[in-house]
C-alpha positions as CSV (number, residue, x, y, z in Angstrom):
1,M,104.1,110.6,84.8
2,Y,102.6,107.9,82.6
3,E,99.1,108.1,84.0
4,R,97.4,110.1,81.2
5,F,99.1,108.0,78.5
6,Y,97.5,104.8,79.9
7,G,94.2,106.4,80.9
8,L,94.9,106.2,84.7
9,R,93.9,108.6,87.5
10,E,96.9,107.7,89.6
11,R,99.8,105.3,89.6
12,P,98.5,101.9,90.5
13,F,101.8,100.2,91.5
14,D,103.2,102.5,94.2
15,L,104.9,100.7,97.0
16,T,103.0,102.4,99.8
17,P,100.8,100.1,102.0
18,N,97.6,101.6,100.9
19,P,94.6,99.5,102.2
20,R,92.6,100.8,99.2
21,Y,94.7,98.6,97.0
22,L,94.5,95.6,99.3
23,Y,94.2,92.4,97.3
24,L,92.9,89.4,99.3
25,T,93.9,85.9,98.3
26,G,92.8,83.1,100.6
27,S,95.8,83.4,102.8
28,H,95.6,87.2,102.9
29,R,91.9,87.0,103.8
30,E,92.6,84.5,106.6
31,A,95.5,86.7,107.9
32,L,93.3,89.8,108.0
33,S,90.6,87.9,109.9
34,N,93.1,86.5,112.4
35,L,94.6,89.9,113.1
36,Q,91.2,91.5,113.7
37,Y,90.1,88.6,115.9
38,G,93.4,88.6,117.8
39,I,93.0,92.3,118.7
40,V,89.3,92.5,119.3
41,G,89.1,89.1,121.0
42,R,92.0,89.9,123.3
43,K,93.8,86.7,122.3
44,G,97.1,87.5,123.8
45,M,99.7,87.2,121.0
46,T,99.0,86.9,117.3
47,L,101.8,86.0,114.8
48,L,101.8,87.0,111.1
49,I,104.5,85.5,109.0
50,G,105.3,86.2,105.4
51,E,108.2,86.7,103.0
52,A,109.4,90.2,102.3
53,G,107.0,91.8,99.9
54,T,104.0,89.6,100.4
55,G,101.8,92.3,101.9
56,K,102.2,92.0,105.7
57,T,102.3,95.8,106.3
58,T,99.2,96.4,104.1
59,I,97.3,93.6,106.0
60,V,98.3,95.1,109.4
61,R,97.2,98.5,108.4
62,A,93.9,97.2,107.0
63,A,93.3,95.3,110.3
64,L,94.0,98.5,112.3
65,D,91.6,100.5,110.2
66,A,89.0,97.8,110.7
67,V,89.2,97.9,114.5
68,A,89.7,101.6,114.9
69,G,87.2,103.5,117.1
70,P,87.0,106.1,119.9
71,S,87.4,103.4,122.6
72,V,90.4,101.6,120.9
73,R,94.0,102.5,121.2
74,C,96.4,100.5,119.0
75,V,100.1,101.4,119.3
76,Y,101.9,100.6,116.0
77,L,105.7,100.2,115.9
78,S,107.1,99.8,112.4
79,N,110.9,100.1,113.3
80,P,111.7,97.9,116.3
81,V,115.5,98.2,116.1
82,L,115.7,100.0,119.4
83,T,117.5,99.8,122.7
84,R,115.5,98.8,125.8
85,N,115.3,102.4,127.0
86,E,114.3,103.7,123.5
87,F,111.6,101.0,123.4
88,Y,110.0,102.1,126.6
89,E,110.3,105.7,125.8
90,F,108.5,105.1,122.5
91,L,105.7,103.1,124.2
92,A,105.3,105.7,127.0
93,Q,104.7,108.5,124.5
94,K,102.3,106.4,122.4
95,F,100.3,105.2,125.4
96,G,100.1,108.7,126.7
97,L,102.1,108.1,129.9
98,S,104.1,110.6,131.8
99,A,107.7,111.8,131.2
100,E,108.7,109.9,134.3
101,A,107.3,106.7,132.8
102,A,109.5,107.2,129.7
103,A,112.6,107.4,131.9
104,S,111.9,104.6,134.4
105,K,110.8,101.1,133.6
106,A,109.2,100.6,137.0
107,R,107.2,103.8,136.6
108,F,106.3,102.8,133.1
109,L,104.9,99.4,134.2
110,F,102.9,101.0,137.0
111,E,101.3,103.7,134.8
112,L,100.7,101.3,131.9
113,E,98.9,98.8,134.1
114,E,96.7,101.6,135.6
115,S,95.9,102.8,132.0
116,L,95.1,99.4,130.7
117,M,92.8,98.6,133.7
118,A,91.0,101.9,133.4
119,R,90.4,101.4,129.6
120,H,89.3,97.9,130.2
121,R,86.8,98.9,132.9
122,A,85.4,101.5,130.5
123,G,84.8,98.8,127.9
124,G,87.7,100.0,125.7
125,L,90.6,98.1,124.1
126,T,94.4,98.6,124.0
127,A,96.7,96.7,121.7
128,L,100.4,96.7,120.6
129,V,101.3,95.9,117.0
130,I,104.9,95.4,116.0
131,D,105.8,95.2,112.3
132,E,109.2,93.9,111.0
133,A,109.3,91.9,114.2
134,Q,112.1,89.7,112.9
135,S,114.4,92.7,113.6
136,L,113.5,92.9,117.3
137,P,116.6,92.4,119.5
138,H,116.5,89.3,121.6
139,D,116.1,91.2,124.9
140,L,113.1,93.2,123.5
141,L,111.3,89.9,122.5
142,E,111.5,89.0,126.1
143,E,110.1,92.5,127.1
144,V,107.2,92.0,124.7
145,R,106.4,88.7,126.3
146,L,106.3,90.3,129.7
147,L,104.1,93.1,128.4
148,A,101.6,90.5,127.1
149,N,101.3,89.2,130.7
150,F,99.0,92.1,131.7
151,E,95.7,90.4,132.3
152,T,92.6,90.0,134.5
153,E,91.2,86.7,135.5
154,T,89.2,86.6,132.2
155,D,90.9,88.9,129.7
156,K,94.2,89.9,128.3
157,L,94.7,93.6,128.8
158,L,97.3,94.1,126.0
159,P,96.9,91.9,123.0
160,V,100.1,91.9,120.9
161,V,100.5,91.4,117.2
162,L,104.0,90.4,115.8
163,A,104.3,90.7,112.0
164,G,107.6,89.5,110.5
165,Q,109.5,87.5,107.9
166,P,110.1,83.8,108.3
167,E,113.2,84.4,110.3
168,L,110.9,85.4,113.2
169,A,109.3,82.0,113.2
170,S,112.7,80.4,113.2
171,R,113.8,82.5,116.1
172,L,110.8,81.4,118.1
173,E,112.0,77.8,117.8
174,H,115.0,78.7,120.1
175,E,114.9,77.1,123.5
176,D,115.3,80.4,125.3
177,L,112.2,81.8,123.5
178,R,109.9,78.9,124.2
179,Q,107.9,80.9,126.7
180,L,107.1,83.5,124.0
181,K,106.2,80.8,121.5
182,Q,103.8,79.3,124.0
183,R,101.9,82.6,124.2
184,V,101.1,82.6,120.5
185,A,97.4,82.1,120.4
186,L,96.9,82.7,116.7
187,R,99.3,82.3,113.7
188,C,98.8,83.0,110.1
189,D,101.2,82.8,107.1
190,L,101.1,84.8,103.8
191,S,102.0,82.9,100.7
192,A,103.1,84.2,97.2
193,L,100.5,84.6,94.5
194,D,99.9,82.0,91.8
195,I,99.5,82.9,88.1
196,R,95.8,83.6,88.2
197,E,96.2,85.7,91.4
198,T,99.0,87.6,89.8
199,A,96.8,88.5,86.9
200,S,94.0,89.5,89.2
201,Y,96.3,91.5,91.4
202,I,97.6,93.5,88.3
203,A,94.1,94.0,86.8
204,G,92.6,94.9,90.2
205,R,95.1,97.7,90.9
206,I,94.7,99.1,87.4
207,A,90.9,99.1,87.8
208,I,91.2,101.0,91.1
209,A,93.4,103.5,89.4
210,G,90.7,104.1,86.8
211,G,92.3,102.1,84.0
212,D,91.4,99.2,81.7
213,S,93.7,96.3,82.2
214,S,93.0,94.9,78.7
215,R,94.7,98.0,77.2
216,I,97.7,98.0,79.4
217,F,99.4,94.6,79.6
218,T,99.3,91.6,77.2
219,R,98.8,88.1,78.4
220,E,102.4,87.3,77.6
221,A,103.6,90.2,79.7
222,V,101.6,89.0,82.7
223,Q,103.1,85.5,82.3
224,V,106.6,87.0,82.4
225,I,105.8,89.2,85.3
226,Y,104.7,86.1,87.3
227,E,107.7,84.1,86.4
228,R,110.2,86.8,87.2
229,S,108.5,88.0,90.4
230,A,107.8,84.5,91.8
231,G,104.4,85.8,92.8
232,I,105.7,88.3,95.3
233,P,103.3,91.3,95.2
234,R,106.0,94.0,95.9
235,T,108.1,92.7,93.1
236,I,105.1,92.5,90.8
237,S,104.4,96.2,91.5
238,V,108.1,97.1,90.9
239,I,108.1,95.3,87.5
240,C,104.7,96.8,86.4
241,D,105.6,100.4,87.4
242,N,108.9,100.3,85.6
243,A,107.3,98.6,82.5
244,L,104.7,101.3,82.3
245,L,107.3,104.0,82.6
246,N,109.4,102.4,79.8
247,G,106.2,101.9,77.7
248,F,105.4,105.6,78.1
249,A,108.9,106.6,77.2
250,T,108.8,104.6,74.0
251,G,105.1,105.2,73.2
252,V,104.1,101.5,73.5
253,K,100.7,100.3,74.6
254,P,99.7,97.8,75.6
255,V,102.9,96.7,77.3
256,G,104.2,93.4,76.0
257,S,106.7,90.8,77.2
258,P,109.8,92.4,75.5
259,L,109.4,95.6,77.7
260,V,108.8,93.5,80.8
261,L,111.9,91.4,80.1
262,E,114.0,94.6,79.7
263,V,112.8,95.7,83.1
264,C,113.6,92.3,84.7
265,R,117.1,92.4,83.2
266,D,117.7,95.9,84.6
267,F,116.7,94.7,88.1
268,R,118.6,91.5,87.7
269,L,115.5,89.4,88.3
270,P,116.0,85.7,87.4
271,Q,113.4,83.5,85.8
272,F,112.3,81.2,88.5
273,K,111.9,77.5,87.7
274,T,108.3,76.3,87.8
275,A,109.1,74.1,90.8
276,D,110.2,77.2,92.7
277,L,106.9,79.0,92.2
278,T,103.6,78.4,94.0
279,P,101.8,75.0,93.4
280,A,99.1,76.4,91.2
281,G,101.8,77.7,88.8
282,H,103.9,74.6,88.6
283,A,102.7,73.5,85.2
284,H,102.7,76.8,83.3
285,H,106.3,77.3,82.2
286,E,107.1,73.8,81.0
287,A,103.6,73.4,79.6
288,A,103.9,76.6,77.5
289,S,107.1,75.5,75.8
290,A,105.7,72.0,75.1
291,G,102.5,73.2,73.4
292,I,100.3,72.5,76.4
293,G,97.6,74.9,77.4
294,V,96.9,75.4,81.1
295,T,93.3,76.1,82.1
296,A,92.4,77.1,85.6
297,P,88.9,76.5,87.0
298,A,86.5,79.5,86.9
299,D,86.6,80.0,90.6
300,G,90.4,80.0,90.7
301,R,90.4,77.0,93.0
302,G,91.1,73.3,92.6
303,A,93.4,71.6,90.2
304,L,94.5,73.0,86.9
305,S,93.5,71.1,83.7
306,L,95.9,70.6,80.8
307,N,94.7,70.9,77.2
308,I,97.1,69.6,74.5
309,V,97.4,72.1,71.7
310,M,98.8,70.7,68.4
311,P,100.8,73.4,66.6
312,A,99.6,74.2,63.1
313,A,101.9,74.0,60.1
314,P,103.8,77.3,59.5
315,D,102.2,78.1,56.2
316,S,98.7,77.7,57.6
317,S,99.2,79.1,61.1
318,R,96.7,81.5,62.7
319,A,99.5,84.0,62.9
320,A,99.9,84.0,59.1
321,R,96.1,84.3,58.6
322,A,96.0,87.1,61.2
323,E,98.6,89.0,59.3
324,S,96.9,88.6,56.0
325,E,93.6,89.8,57.5
326,D,95.3,92.9,58.9
327,Q,95.3,91.5,62.4
328,E,98.1,91.4,65.0
329,P,99.7,87.9,65.5
330,D,100.2,88.7,69.2
331,R,97.7,87.1,71.5
332,G,95.3,88.6,74.0
333,M,95.2,87.6,77.6
334,F,93.7,84.2,76.9
335,G,95.5,83.5,73.7
336,H,93.0,84.9,71.1
337,Y,94.3,86.5,68.0
338,V,92.9,90.0,67.9
339,K,92.5,92.9,65.5
340,K,94.8,95.8,65.9
341,R,94.2,98.0,68.9
342,K,91.8,95.5,70.4
343,R,92.8,93.6,73.6
344,F,90.9,91.3,76.0
345,S,90.9,91.8,79.7
346,F,92.7,89.5,82.1
347,F,89.4,87.9,83.0
348,G,88.1,87.3,79.4
């Protein structure tokens, strides 16, 4: 709807888990590597934990794409709220077992073991991936543990990936699930984005969609998006998509902080305190209000440095000079005063 107005080929902030839009922070890259290794290395059980909206499903789909091949069969279950009978019926169909296996657990286990052994002898690989695993009923968690027991003397025959929200990790602390927890060979956690990662995430998705980030969002808009989303990628996408829609409706580009704030009010998104955000963003909000500039290192790693910025007197401010020189007093992504219709990219 707004694509042509902003020079985009497609909408960059759709909520589908499209691996083409995968943005890899350090924790996302580690998670992707762990999932691939857990499947290909037959590591038994791999656990992926992350808050809602941090990109678990996108990471899972990217891992499945990476290991896909003619000798690989990965069964993916995205809605595990099933009864025991429904669970085995689903697996029987996905593993290509008989109708009798779908109706009888004993027949299912017999056929599945035969199938796993045959594929293993042929040099193939079979895996089970369960998304939204925090919703698995208690009895199905135990069934998953038992399925992970299929093995030879040297290899696991059915590596299992469980991806879920932090409640899943909490459930595994229960005494009656200790056997399942003991079978977790690999664990990875996804964290929220910091301010620089948020800017990179937005700019990267816009670039993939064929746009120029410097002409779409101002620096102030990105700061507000970060503060109101708490660095959660799904929430960032929701804010950006609605801000672009509102900008298109009102003929505004680039999108500034007022439009973003309007969207956040519509969605009842609070402004998180700096202490509630990721460590790399802790200094930004209070620093901005105190006249302190926050500078991140060029590689996006390490500690942030603080630059004290003394405000100029009102009658000699850069904003006043910019107005007299037919410039906009609004700042670019890194705080530069810029001429009308000229913006700087998120990366300078």
